[in-house]
C-alpha positions as CSV (number, residue, x, y, z in Angstrom):
1,M,0.0,0.0,0.0
2,S,1.0,3.6,-0.4
3,V,-0.2,7.1,0.3
4,G,-2.3,8.7,-2.5
5,L,-1.8,12.3,-3.6
6,L,-4.8,14.6,-4.3
7,L,-3.9,18.0,-5.9
8,L,-6.6,20.6,-5.4
9,T,-5.7,23.6,-7.6
10,H,-7.0,26.5,-9.6
11,G,-7.8,25.5,-13.2
12,T,-5.5,23.0,-14.7
13,V,-2.4,23.8,-12.5
14,G,-2.6,20.4,-10.9
15,E,-2.7,18.5,-14.2
16,A,0.2,20.5,-15.6
17,L,2.3,19.8,-12.5
18,L,1.6,16.1,-12.7
19,A,2.5,16.1,-16.4
20,A,5.7,18.0,-15.7
21,A,6.6,15.6,-12.9
22,R,6.1,12.6,-15.2
23,G,8.4,14.3,-17.7
24,V,11.1,14.6,-15.1
25,F,10.5,11.4,-13.1
26,G,8.9,9.0,-15.5
27,Q,6.3,6.6,-14.1
28,P,5.2,8.1,-10.7
29,P,5.6,5.9,-7.7
30,L,2.5,7.3,-6.0
31,V,-1.1,7.3,-7.3
32,A,-2.1,10.9,-7.9
33,E,-5.1,12.9,-9.2
34,A,-5.7,16.6,-9.8
35,V,-9.0,18.2,-9.3
36,G,-9.1,21.8,-10.6
37,W,-11.5,24.5,-9.6
38,S,-12.7,27.2,-11.9
39,T,-15.2,30.1,-11.6
40,P,-18.3,28.2,-13.1
41,D,-18.0,25.5,-10.4
42,T,-20.1,25.9,-7.3
43,L,-18.3,25.2,-4.1
44,D,-20.5,22.2,-3.4
45,A,-19.9,20.7,-6.8
46,Y,-16.2,21.1,-6.4
47,A,-16.2,19.6,-3.0
48,V,-18.2,16.6,-4.3
49,R,-15.6,16.0,-7.1
50,A,-12.7,16.4,-4.6
51,A,-14.3,13.9,-2.1
52,K,-14.9,11.4,-4.9
53,A,-11.2,11.6,-5.9
54,L,-10.1,11.4,-2.3
55,R,-12.0,8.1,-1.7
56,A,-10.6,6.7,-5.0
57,L,-7.0,7.5,-4.0
58,D,-7.2,6.0,-0.6
59,R,-5.5,2.6,-0.6
60,G,-5.5,2.2,3.2
61,D,-2.5,4.5,4.0
62,G,-4.3,7.7,3.6
63,V,-4.2,10.6,1.2
64,L,-1.9,13.7,1.2
65,V,-4.0,16.7,-0.1
66,L,-1.9,19.3,-1.8
67,S,-3.3,22.7,-2.6
68,D,-1.8,25.5,-4.6
69,L,-2.7,28.5,-2.5
70,Y,-3.4,28.8,1.3
71,G,-6.8,30.2,2.1
72,S,-8.2,29.7,-1.5
73,T,-11.2,27.7,-2.6
74,P,-9.0,24.6,-3.3
75,H,-7.4,24.9,0.1
76,N,-10.7,25.4,1.9
77,T,-12.2,22.4,0.0
78,G,-9.3,20.3,1.4
79,E,-10.4,21.4,4.9
80,R,-13.9,20.1,4.2
81,L,-12.5,16.7,3.2
82,R,-11.5,15.8,6.7
83,H,-15.1,14.7,7.3
84,E,-14.9,12.0,4.6
85,G,-13.6,9.2,6.9
86,V,-10.2,9.0,5.1
87,A,-6.9,9.6,6.9
88,L,-5.5,12.7,5.3
89,R,-2.9,15.5,5.8
90,R,-2.9,18.8,4.0
91,V,-0.1,21.0,2.7
92,S,-0.5,24.2,0.8
93,G,1.9,26.0,-1.6
94,L,2.1,23.2,-4.2
95,N,5.0,23.5,-6.6
96,L,7.0,21.1,-8.8
97,P,9.9,20.7,-6.4
98,M,7.4,19.6,-3.7
99,L,5.9,17.0,-6.1
100,L,9.3,15.6,-7.2
101,R,10.4,15.4,-3.6
102,L,7.3,13.3,-2.8
103,Y,8.1,11.0,-5.6
104,N,11.6,10.5,-4.3
105,Y,10.3,9.5,-0.9
106,A,7.2,7.6,-1.9
107,E,7.8,4.9,0.7
108,L,7.2,7.2,3.6
109,G,4.0,7.2,5.6
110,L,1.4,10.0,5.5
111,D,2.8,12.2,8.3
112,D,6.3,12.0,7.1
113,L,5.2,12.7,3.5
114,A,3.5,15.8,4.7
115,H,6.7,17.1,6.3
116,T,8.7,16.1,3.2
117,A,6.2,18.0,0.9
118,A,6.7,21.2,2.9
119,A,10.4,20.8,3.0
120,G,10.5,20.1,-0.7
121,A,8.5,23.2,-1.5
122,R,10.7,25.4,0.6
123,S,14.0,24.1,-0.7
124,G,12.8,24.5,-4.3
125,I,12.7,28.3,-3.8
126,V,16.0,29.9,-4.3
127,E,16.7,33.5,-4.8
128,G,19.3,34.1,-7.5
129,H,21.9,36.8,-7.7
130,A,22.7,39.0,-10.7
């Protein structure tokens, strides 16, 4: 068994990040799905789609829910998912370094993967010099 990854993002950001990660990493070691939100969606309809994806991704070890922006509709929808009866952890600030770090440590449990995701996101941000 392994942890599932649910990406809750604006528009197609999640699908693009999953495609980019496959381009870098090849076959991903974790099952993942992206559910994008856009303006025509109602909050309830988006939450239903996210909950369906969450349940489908749960293989018994829980699901790590990654959102692109803290405090946004995708992030807040992730908060609503904690009532679905699936073990989950949430991390905001989704970026490609975070996703690649998770793929490199796919054997970790849910709690450790959440910490790894946050560390991967932070270490992937580097300020350059002229």
